[in-house]
C-alpha positions as CSV (number, residue, x, y, z in Angstrom):
1,M,-35.1,17.2,-6.3
2,K,-34.6,17.2,-2.6
3,N,-34.1,13.4,-2.6
4,L,-31.6,13.6,-5.4
5,I,-29.6,16.2,-3.6
6,L,-29.6,13.9,-0.3
7,T,-28.5,10.9,-2.5
8,L,-25.8,12.6,-4.0
9,L,-24.6,14.1,-0.8
10,F,-24.7,10.6,0.9
11,A,-22.8,9.1,-2.1
12,S,-20.1,11.8,-1.9
13,L,-19.7,11.2,1.9
14,A,-19.5,7.4,1.3
15,L,-16.7,7.8,-1.5
16,T,-14.9,10.1,0.7
17,L,-15.0,7.6,3.6
18,A,-14.1,4.7,1.2
19,A,-11.0,6.7,0.1
20,Q,-9.8,6.8,3.5
21,T,-9.8,3.1,4.2
22,G,-6.4,1.6,3.2
23,L,-4.3,-1.3,3.1
24,L,-5.0,-4.2,5.6
25,G,-8.5,-2.8,5.9
26,L,-7.5,-0.1,8.4
27,S,-9.3,3.3,8.3
28,F,-8.5,6.6,9.9
29,G,-10.4,6.9,13.3
30,D,-10.7,3.2,13.8
31,S,-10.7,2.2,17.5
32,R,-7.5,0.6,18.9
33,E,-9.6,-2.5,19.9
34,A,-11.1,-2.8,16.4
35,V,-7.7,-2.2,14.7
36,L,-5.9,-4.9,16.7
37,A,-8.7,-7.5,16.5
38,N,-8.6,-6.9,12.6
39,L,-5.1,-7.5,12.3
40,A,-4.9,-10.3,14.8
41,K,-7.5,-12.0,12.4
42,Q,-4.9,-11.4,9.6
43,G,-2.2,-13.2,11.4
44,F,-0.4,-10.1,12.9
45,T,1.1,-10.3,16.3
46,L,1.8,-7.4,18.8
47,E,5.5,-6.8,19.2
48,K,5.4,-3.8,21.5
49,T,3.5,-0.6,22.4
50,E,5.4,2.6,23.3
51,D,3.3,5.6,24.3
52,N,0.6,5.7,21.6
53,V,2.6,3.8,19.0
54,T,1.9,0.1,18.6
55,Y,4.3,-2.3,16.4
56,L,3.2,-5.7,15.0
57,T,4.7,-8.3,12.8
58,S,3.3,-11.3,11.0
59,D,4.9,-14.6,10.3
60,E,1.9,-15.5,8.0
61,I,2.4,-12.6,5.6
62,Y,6.0,-12.8,4.6
63,E,6.1,-9.8,2.4
64,I,5.1,-7.6,5.3
65,A,8.1,-6.9,7.7
66,S,6.3,-4.6,10.3
67,V,3.2,-2.5,10.9
68,E,3.4,0.8,12.9
69,L,0.2,2.2,14.4
70,K,-0.1,5.7,15.9
71,F,-3.4,6.2,18.1
72,D,-4.5,9.5,19.2
73,T,-5.3,10.5,22.8
74,E,-8.8,8.9,22.4
75,D,-7.4,5.6,21.2
76,Q,-8.3,6.1,17.5
77,L,-6.1,5.4,14.6
78,G,-4.3,8.5,13.4
79,D,-1.4,7.3,11.2
80,W,-0.1,4.0,10.4
81,S,2.7,2.6,8.2
82,I,3.7,-0.8,6.7
83,S,7.0,-2.0,5.8
84,Y,7.6,-4.7,3.1
85,G,10.6,-6.8,2.8
86,G,11.6,-10.5,1.9
87,S,10.7,-10.2,-1.6
88,D,12.1,-8.8,-4.9
89,Y,11.9,-5.1,-4.7
90,G,10.2,-4.7,-8.2
91,D,7.6,-7.2,-7.5
92,V,6.7,-5.6,-4.1
93,E,6.5,-2.2,-5.5
94,Y,4.3,-3.3,-8.4
95,D,2.0,-5.4,-6.2
96,V,1.6,-2.7,-3.3
97,V,1.1,0.2,-5.9
98,A,-1.6,-1.8,-7.7
99,Q,-3.4,-2.4,-4.4
100,L,-3.1,1.4,-3.6
101,E,-4.4,2.3,-7.0
102,T,-7.3,0.0,-6.6
103,L,-8.1,1.5,-3.1
104,H,-7.4,5.3,-3.7
105,G,-7.2,5.6,-7.6
106,V,-4.6,6.4,-10.3
107,D,-4.6,10.2,-9.4
108,Y,-1.5,10.3,-7.5
109,A,1.8,12.3,-7.6
110,Y,5.0,10.4,-8.5
111,D,8.4,11.8,-7.6
112,D,10.8,10.6,-10.3
113,E,14.1,11.7,-8.4
114,Y,13.1,9.8,-5.1
115,G,10.7,7.1,-6.6
116,E,7.8,8.1,-4.2
117,Y,4.2,7.9,-4.7
118,D,1.8,10.5,-3.0
119,W,-2.1,10.2,-2.8
120,N,-4.2,13.0,-1.5
121,L,-7.1,11.4,0.2
122,G,-8.8,14.7,1.2
123,N,-9.5,16.0,4.6
124,S,-5.8,16.6,5.0
125,R,-5.0,12.9,4.8
126,R,-2.5,11.3,2.5
127,V,-0.9,8.1,1.5
128,W,2.9,8.3,0.7
129,A,4.8,5.1,-0.5
130,G,8.4,4.5,-1.8
131,Y,11.5,2.4,-1.4
132,D,14.0,2.9,1.6
133,W,17.2,2.0,-0.1
134,D,19.1,1.9,3.2
135,Y,16.9,-0.6,4.8
136,E,15.9,-2.3,1.4
137,M,12.2,-2.2,2.1
138,F,9.2,-0.9,0.3
139,W,7.1,1.3,2.8
140,V,3.5,2.8,2.8
141,E,2.6,5.5,5.2
142,Y,-1.0,6.7,5.9
143,Y,-0.9,10.2,7.7
144,T,-2.9,13.4,8.4
145,E,-1.2,16.6,7.6
């Protein structure tokens, strides 16, 4: 019985941690060094860093216009956002939401008025996505409340 409880506890913890790993293979709490190495392998280039915010772009992934990373005072990834452009809006939204559903499940809130998606990842962590009509970009934001 004790082994069963421990197994269930570890399985639950693993699911919680997996739910917090997001697009581009980024996870809350990753070190700055690990995040930048991961994104460099995927073809991203560092554009600039201001305070604890780092901006990257990629010529290899044409759908992604930019990535913004916010690190805490211990240089761990806290929040990040991805802006998508350069493709037909409907295709980008469909493809990105499908990826988010694969990563985080289909249990999310959808706001019909604003066309925004909201996943609650637990531990005060969320994924929010939608289309910015002013900049003509679909965006995804991972953040901690």
